[in-house]
Structure formats: structure tokens, C-alpha cells
C-alpha positions in Angstrom: 125.1 26.6 166.1 121.6 25.2 166.3 120.2 26.3 169.7 117.0 26.8 171.7 117.4 29.2 174.6 115.3 29.2 177.7 115.7 31.8 180.6 114.1 31.4 184.0 114.1 33.9 186.9 112.6 33.8 190.3 111.8 30.6 192.2 112.2 27.4 190.3 109.8 24.6 191.2 109.3 21.1 189.7 106.1 22.5 188.1 108.1 25.2 186.4 110.5 22.7 184.9 107.7 20.5 183.6 105.9 23.6 182.2 109.1 24.7 180.5 109.6 21.2 178.9 105.9 21.2 177.8 106.8 24.3 175.8 110.2 23.2 174.6 108.9 19.9 173.2 106.5 22.0 171.0 109.5 23.6 169.3 110.0 21.6 166.1 113.6 22.6 165.8 114.3 20.9 169.1 112.2 17.8 168.7 112.8 17.0 165.1 116.1 18.7 164.2 119.5 18.7 165.7 119.0 21.7 168.0 120.5 21.7 171.5 119.3 23.6 174.6 120.8 26.5 176.6 118.9 27.1 179.8 119.8 30.1 181.9 118.9 29.9 185.6 121.3 32.5 186.8 118.5 34.8 187.9 116.6 31.9 189.6 116.6 30.2 192.9 115.5 26.6 193.5 112.6 25.6 195.7 112.9 22.0 194.6 113.4 19.6 197.4 115.1 16.2 197.1 111.6 14.6 196.6 111.0 16.9 193.7 114.2 15.7 192.0 112.6 12.2 191.5 109.5 13.8 190.0 111.5 15.7 187.5 113.6 12.7 186.7 110.5 10.6 186.1 109.2 13.4 183.8 112.5 13.4 181.9 112.3 9.6 181.3 109.1 10.3 179.3 111.1 12.6 177.0 113.9 10.0 176.3 113.0 9.7 172.6 113.3 13.4 172.1 116.4 14.2 174.2 118.6 11.1 173.6 121.9 12.3 172.2 121.1 16.0 172.6 122.9 18.5 174.9 121.6 21.0 177.5 123.9 23.6 178.9 122.7 24.9 182.3 123.8 28.4 183.2 123.5 28.8 187.0 125.1 30.5 190.0 122.9 29.4 192.9 125.1 26.9 194.9 122.1 24.8 195.9 120.8 24.6 192.4 124.3 23.7 191.1 124.5 20.9 193.7 121.1 19.5 192.9 121.7 19.8 189.1 125.1 18.1 189.4 123.5 15.0 190.9 120.6 15.2 188.5 122.7 15.5 185.3 124.3 12.1 185.9 121.0 10.4 186.5 119.4 11.9 183.4 122.4 10.9 181.2 122.2 7.4 182.5 118.4 7.0 182.1 117.7 9.1 179.0 121.0 9.7 177.1 120.6 13.4 177.5 123.9 15.2 178.0 123.6 18.0 180.6 126.4 20.1 181.8 126.5 23.0 184.3 128.3 26.3 183.5 128.7 29.7 185.1 129.5 31.6 181.9 127.6 31.9 178.7 130.8 31.7 176.6 131.9 28.3 178.1 128.4 26.9 177.7 128.4 27.9 174.0 131.8 26.3 173.5 130.6 23.0 174.9 127.4 23.1 172.8 129.5 23.6 169.7 131.6 20.5 170.2 
């Protein structure tokens, strides 16, 4: 399994997500090879408001050439973050072709990423 892992704890802001992606796109295995992404937010809480969702979506549109056809498994247990991400994942898939799915367990996330 070709995988890049990212873990975030504490408050999660739109700035944090952009900063993480700035680092992720520097990883050659993710940008140039067939690596997918496992993001663990289980120790994080969102501080992103609805208006921040648009900002993150606009940012993701700029990454379309890198993320199209790739997968990202989101590990999370904060109900608000899950709800926001559920809406967000559909919009990202539609606009960028990036497949995002939410999981509560590491094992299920890995199974999906292996498919």
C-alpha cells in the first residue's frame, strides 16, 4: 500500500488545512506517484465555520491536477468535523475528482485505501 500519513491534533482551522496541503504537495510520492493519503483528525476539533469550507474548497480546486483520481481516508470522531467533512467530500469529488471518505477506525480506512 502506497500511503502518505498526516496526523493533526488540537484545533483545526482553514489555515491549518492549507498549511498541511502546502507540505503534502512537496512530497514527491504523493504528487508524482500513485500514493494516497491517510489523514488522522481523531485528536482534533474543528474551528472551521461554514464560510471557511468555501475557502478550503477553493484551495482544493487549485490542487485538482495533483489529487484527481487519488484517495484520502479521513479518520475522525468529532461529530461536527464529521458533518462538515461529509458535505465537503461530495463537493471535492465533484470539482476535483479527489475521492475522500470518512472513517472512525484505522483498519477500515486502510481497507478502503487498498481497494
